[in-house]
N, C-alpha and C positions, 0 to 999 in steps of 0.2 A: 536656586534653593526654594523659591516660591513654588516651582513645579513639583519638587519633591514633597513639600508640605501639602500641596493640593492632592497629590496621589495618596499620601498618608491619611489625609482627612477622609478620603472616600473609602479607603480600605481598612481603616481602623475602627474601633468602637467609639470614636470621638463624637460623631453626630448623634448616635443613639444615646450615648451617655449624657450629652448636653440636653437632649429632648427629655429624657427621663427625669433628670434632676430639675429641670425647669418646670415640668408639669407637676411633679411631686411637691416642689417648693411652693408654687403658686396655690395649689390646692390646699396645702397645709396652712398657708398664710391666711386664706379666706375661710376655710371650713374646719380646721382642726379644733380650734377653741373659740370660734367666733372671730370677728374682726377686732383684734385688740390693739391695733396700732394707730387708731384714728386721732390721737392727740397730736402726733407730729412725726418728724423724720427720725428722731432718736428712738422713738418707740418702734418704728418700722425696722430700723437697723438692728435693734435688740431682739425683735421678734424673728427676724431672719436668722440671727445667731441661735436662738432657741431651737428653730427647726433644723439646725444642723444635726440634731438628734436623728433625723431621717436621712438627710443628705450626706452626712459624713460616712456612715456605713455603706451607702450606695456608691459613693465615689471610691471607697476602698475596694468594693467588689468590682467596680468597673476597671480599676487599675489592675487588679489581679486577673481579670478576664483577658485584658489586653496583653498582660505580661506573659501569658502562656501561648501567645500566637505562634511562635516558632515551633513549639512542641506540638501544637494542634495541627499544624500543616506539615509536621514531620520534616522540617528543614533545619533543625538545630545543628546536626553534624555538618550539613552542607555549608551553612553560613560560617560555622566555626573553621572550616577549611579555607575560607577566603582571606586574603590579606587585609581586608577592610577592618579597622578597629571596631570593637563592640560599641564603644561610646558613640562613634560617628554614625554607626548603623542605627542606633536606637534613639539618638537625639530628636529626630523628626517625630517619632512616636510620642516621646515625652512632651514635645512642644504642642502638638495638636490636642493631646489629652488635657494638658494644663489650660490651654485656651478654651477647651470645651467646658470644663467645670467653672472657669471664670465667667464665661458668657452666660452659663445657666444661672449662676448666682446673681449676676447683674440683671438678667431678665426678670428674675424673681423680685428683685428690688424695684425694677421699673413697673412691674405689675402692681405692686403695693403702692408705689408713688402715684400712679395714675388715680388711685382712689382718694388720696388726701391732698393732691396738688392744689385744689381750689381753696383750701382753708389753712393748710400748714405753711405759714410764712417764715417761721423761725428755723433756720438751717445751720446749726453749729458745726464747726470744723470736726468736732469729735465724731460726728456721724460717719464721715469718710474713714476715720481711723477704725471705728468699730466694724465697718463694712470690709475694710482691707484685711483686718484680722480674720474675718469670716472667710474671705477668699483664700487667705494663707492656710486656713484649716483644711480647705478642700484640696489645695495643692499638696499639702502634707499627706492627705489621704491617697491622692493619686500616686505620689512618689512611693509611699510605703506599699500600696497595692501592686504597683508595677514590679517592685522589687520582690515581693513575696510570690507574685504570680510567675515570675521568671525562675525563682529558686524552686518553687513547688508547683510545677505546671500540671496539676491534676484538676479534673473537672469540678470536683467538690470544693476546691479551695475558695473560689469566688463567693458562692452562697455562704460558706462557713465563715468567711471573713466579714460578710455583712452582718451576720448574727453576732459574731464576736465583737465587732465594732460597736454595735448598739449596746451590747452587754457591758462593754468597757466604759462607754460614756455614762451609763446608768449606775455603774458601781463605783465610779471614782469618788463621788461625795462620801459614800459610806466608808470606803477604804481609807480615806484621808482624815477621818475623825480621830481625835478632837481638833486636829489642825485643819479646820475647814477651808482656810485660805489656800491650802495646797491644791484643792480641787479647782480653784480659779486658774492656777498655773497650767494644769494639764487638761482641763476640759473647757472648750470654747462655748459650751452651752450653759455652764453653771451660773446661777443668779441672773439669768436673762429673761426669766418668766415674769409676766404681768407687770411691766414697768409702768409707773405712774406718770403723770403729765410732766413732772419736773425731773424725771430720772436721767441719769447720765452714767457713763463708764469712766472712772478716773483714769488719767493718762498713764499712771504707773501700772495699772492692771493691764491695759492694752500693750504697754511696752513689754511687760513680762511674758504675756501670751505670745506676742510677736516673736520674741527671742526663742521661746520654746518651739513654736510651730516652724519657724525658719530653720532651726537646727534639725527638727524631725524631717522636714522636707529635704534638707541637704543629705541627711543619712539615707533616706529612701532613694533619692536620685543616684547617689554614689554607689549604693548596693546594686541598683538596677543597671548602671552602666559599667560596673566592675566586671573584669574578665577572670579574676583569680580570687581564691578564698582569702589570700593575704590582703588584697585590696578591700574585700568585703568586711573583713574584721576591722581594718583601719577606718572604714566608713562609719563605724560606731562612735568614733571620737566626737564628731559634731553633736550628736544627740546627748552624749554625756556632758559635753561642755555647755550645751544649751541649757540643760537642766540645772547645772551648777550656777550659771549666770542668771537664769530666770527666777529661781527661788529667792535670792536676796532682793531682787527688784520688787517683787510682789509685796504689798503691805501685809504684815503679819497680824491681821485683825479679822474678826468675824463680820459678816454682812458688809463687806467692802463696797460692793455694788449696790446692794439693796438699801443701804443707808446713805448712799450718795445722792445729792441733788444738785442741779445746775442753777447757780444763783442768777445767771443772766436770763435763763428761761423764766424766772420768777419776776424779773423786772416788769414794771407796769408800762403799758402803752395806753394813752388816754385820748378820749374825744370829749372835751369839756369836763364834766364832773364824773364821767364814767370811765373806769380804767379796768383793763384785763391784763393778765400776764402776757409776756411776750409770746409764749408758746401758744396761747389762745388768741393772739391778736387778730387772726383772720376771722374770728367769730364776733368781733366787736360790732360790726354793722347789724348782726342779728340780735345782739343783746340790747343795743341802744334804745329802741322805742319803749320796751317794757321797763328797762332800767330807769329811764326818765319818768315814766308813769309812776313807778314805785317812789322815786324821790319826791314827786309832786304830792303823793299821798302822805309821805312822812313829814312833809312841810307843815302838816296840821299839828304836829307835836311841838311843844315848847322846846327849843334847843334840839330839835330833831336832826338826824343826819342830813347833810347836804351833798355828800359825795358817795359814790358806790364804787368799791374796789373788789376785784376778785379775791376770794379767800385762798391764799397760797400756802396754807398750812401743810406741812409734811410731818410724818410720824416716824418714830424709831430711827434717829432721835427726833423728838418733837421740836419743830421749828415753826413759830407763829409769825404772822405779819405784824408790823407795829400796831399797837392798840390806839385807837383814836375814836372817842365817842361821836365825833362828827362824820365818821365814815361807817357805812354799813358794808359788811363783808358778805359776798355772795359766792357760793361754791359753783364752779363752772365745770361741767362734764360734757364730753362729746359722745354722741351715739355711734352706732355701727355704720351710719351713713356719713360719718365725719362731720356732721352738722351738730348744732346745739342739742343736747339731750334734754328732754322735758322742758321744751321751750315755753309751753303754756303755763308753767308754774313760776316763771321768773318774778312776776310782780308779788305773788304770794310769798315766795321764799325770801325775796329781798326785804319786804316789809316785816316779815316775821323775824328776820335776822337782826333787826333793830332792837328787838327785845331779848337778845342773847347777851350774856355777860362777857367780860373780858376773857381772853384765852386762859384756860386752866381754872376758871371760876367754877366752884362746886355749888354755888347758890343760884345758878341761873334759873329763871322761871321755867316751869315745865313746858314740854313741847306743845301740849294742848292749849295752855294759856297763851303762848306766843302766837300760835295759829289763830286762836279766837280773837286776840287783840288785833292781829293783822287784818283779819276779815271784817272786824268791826270798823276799822279805818277805811278799808276798801269798799265796804258796803255790800258784801256778798256772804252767803252762808258757806262755811267750810265743809268739805266733803268728809272729813274725819268725824265719826260719831262722837268721840270724846271732845274734840274741839268744838263741834256743833252744839254740844250741851252747854259748854261754858259760854259760847257765843249767844245762845238763846237767853242765858241768864243775864248777859250784858244788855241784850236787846229789850229785856223786860224792865230795865231800870230807866229812870229819867235820863235824858241825854247828858246833862251836866254831871250826874253821878257816874255814869258809865265812862265819860271822858276823864273824870278824875281818877278812876281806877286804872284806866289805860296809861295815863300819864305817870301815875305812881309806880305802875309795873315797870315802865321804861326807866324811871329814875333809879329804882332798886336794881334793875339789871345792870345799868351802867356802873353802879357802885359795888356790884356783887354783894348786895345786902341780903341777908337771909329772910325767909318768910314771905316773900312777895307772891301774891296770888290774886286771881280775879274772882275766885269762888267766895 
């Protein structure tokens, strides 16, 4: 059997398909929209799913191209006259094409993983589920492509299928409105764009998509291997059954994935008084020196913050970390190099955050007042012209008076009291 597969691998479109998908996937991952997966493994898995917008139509076309091979070599009638069953004859083709797209998708993931492996320490099991659904989507594309290519063995079918596949993926969200959740069932790319640091894909979403894609794969394979029209019509049963099963499993809500966040990713990992979320735990050594410097500066305030935690706030729905006046919250972002973004502003941002009000407070001091107070404590002039004007005003006061204004600003911020200002 291995010899048959080796021959099929050489003589089929499998190697070319794998190389094409892998190259397109890696290029899309790094250059399509910038490197947007540097927060962690889940962001990488979701970015891969997003770029199925390119890979899925290509896999569909690759399957159709391979499916017309007998027609291309004018051996259809010759093979039909042999006693060997169609399914037995075509299974090796199916196996090598499936292996090709699977390898291409995994190579794409490995290329992305190499970029973040130094800092991405949090690897939830859901990453493997999201990746497996992506592989299943490509297997479905290959199965359907092979079936259509064998049924319609014309030269134009493969490129036409690529265009149709792209169009299908792009029109599913509009076609399923106002029931947007239906798009999640039938499109593996829907709601996979721009995942934030705490993003995840709920298990029911993956389960529903897996049911649908497995059913679509089964139908494509059965049609490809079928030798009579009766069997081909019967092969539609799995896809109908899959849709009927997948739709009830999907949560019937809007923004199912966009509103989901992983609570474990938000858990804090600490080194002394400095804590980052689990998903950013690999950046803790980079944050520590400046975070400790900021806490030293804030120690000059009466009852100033003594701990620094990452701000794990997520929006729509708004979910804030527990409010504690003794903790200063710092927003942590990664740059395109998977390292800490704007690392040179940690001290400034952390000290300024001590003058912010509780989550949802509408009376927080203005950004220029917060920056001016922070830089007065640090002893440097802010780069922002507005904040620099307020800072100059503070610098012109006697030290005790300026100190009093800064302390008053902090007290008002903690209580969310209105009217607090340094001007």
